[in-house]
C-alpha positions as CSV (number, residue, x, y, z in Angstrom):
1,M,17.4,68.2,23.3
2,A,18.7,71.6,22.6
3,L,18.1,74.1,25.4
4,R,16.5,77.5,25.0
5,F,15.8,80.0,27.8
6,A,12.5,81.7,28.0
7,T,12.5,85.2,26.5
8,D,12.4,86.9,30.0
9,I,15.5,85.1,31.2
10,T,18.8,87.0,31.1
11,T,22.2,85.3,31.7
12,A,25.5,86.6,32.8
13,E,28.8,84.8,33.1
14,T,30.7,85.3,36.5
15,E,34.0,84.0,37.9
16,Y,32.1,81.2,39.6
17,G,29.6,80.2,36.9
18,T,26.5,81.7,35.4
19,V,23.7,83.9,36.9
20,L,20.2,83.7,35.5
21,L,17.7,86.5,36.1
22,D,14.0,85.8,35.7
23,Q,12.8,89.2,34.8
24,R,9.2,88.2,35.4
25,S,9.7,87.5,39.0
26,G,13.0,89.2,39.8
27,H,14.5,85.9,41.1
28,Y,18.1,85.2,40.5
29,W,19.5,81.7,39.9
30,E,23.2,80.9,40.2
31,L,24.7,78.0,38.3
32,N,28.0,76.5,39.6
33,P,30.7,75.5,37.1
34,T,29.0,72.1,36.6
35,G,25.6,73.7,35.8
36,T,27.2,76.2,33.5
37,L,28.9,73.4,31.6
38,V,25.6,71.6,31.2
39,V,23.8,74.7,30.1
40,Q,26.5,75.7,27.6
41,T,26.6,72.2,26.1
42,L,22.8,72.2,25.6
43,L,22.6,75.8,24.3
44,E,25.2,74.8,21.7
45,G,22.8,72.1,20.4
46,G,24.1,69.2,22.4
47,E,21.9,66.5,23.8
48,E,21.5,65.5,27.4
49,A,24.0,62.6,26.9
50,D,26.5,65.1,25.5
51,A,26.1,67.2,28.7
52,V,26.7,64.1,30.8
53,D,29.8,63.2,28.8
54,A,31.1,66.8,29.2
55,V,30.6,66.7,33.0
56,I,32.4,63.4,33.3
57,A,35.3,64.6,31.2
58,E,35.6,67.9,33.1
59,F,35.0,66.9,36.7
60,D,36.0,63.2,36.7
61,I,32.9,61.8,38.3
62,D,31.1,58.5,37.6
63,R,28.4,58.3,34.9
64,A,25.5,57.5,37.3
65,R,26.2,60.7,39.4
66,A,26.7,62.8,36.2
67,E,23.4,61.5,34.8
68,Q,21.6,62.2,38.1
69,D,23.0,65.8,38.3
70,V,22.2,66.7,34.7
71,A,18.7,65.4,35.0
72,A,18.1,67.2,38.2
73,L,19.3,70.5,36.8
74,L,17.2,70.2,33.7
75,D,14.2,69.3,35.8
76,L,14.7,72.4,37.9
77,L,15.1,74.6,34.9
78,R,11.9,73.3,33.3
79,T,9.8,73.3,36.5
80,S,10.9,76.8,37.3
81,G,9.8,78.1,33.9
82,L,13.3,79.2,32.9
83,T,13.4,77.1,29.7
84,V,11.0,76.6,26.8
């Protein structure tokens, strides 16, 4: 599943990760390095499994935890209306 942010979402890279601004509500969201890696992988056309693999390779965590973390982030992005 490729990821695409809603048109009212602005992103900015920081030293720590990525900041998302929802221009509709004025709310900011800050993604840590793990979240940034997941989002970048999906924005580049990767699938959820590719994001899990990237997290495992970069942060040396077990697959179950990586799958849980990726799924939780994607659910949050969807339910918050940040993605389409």
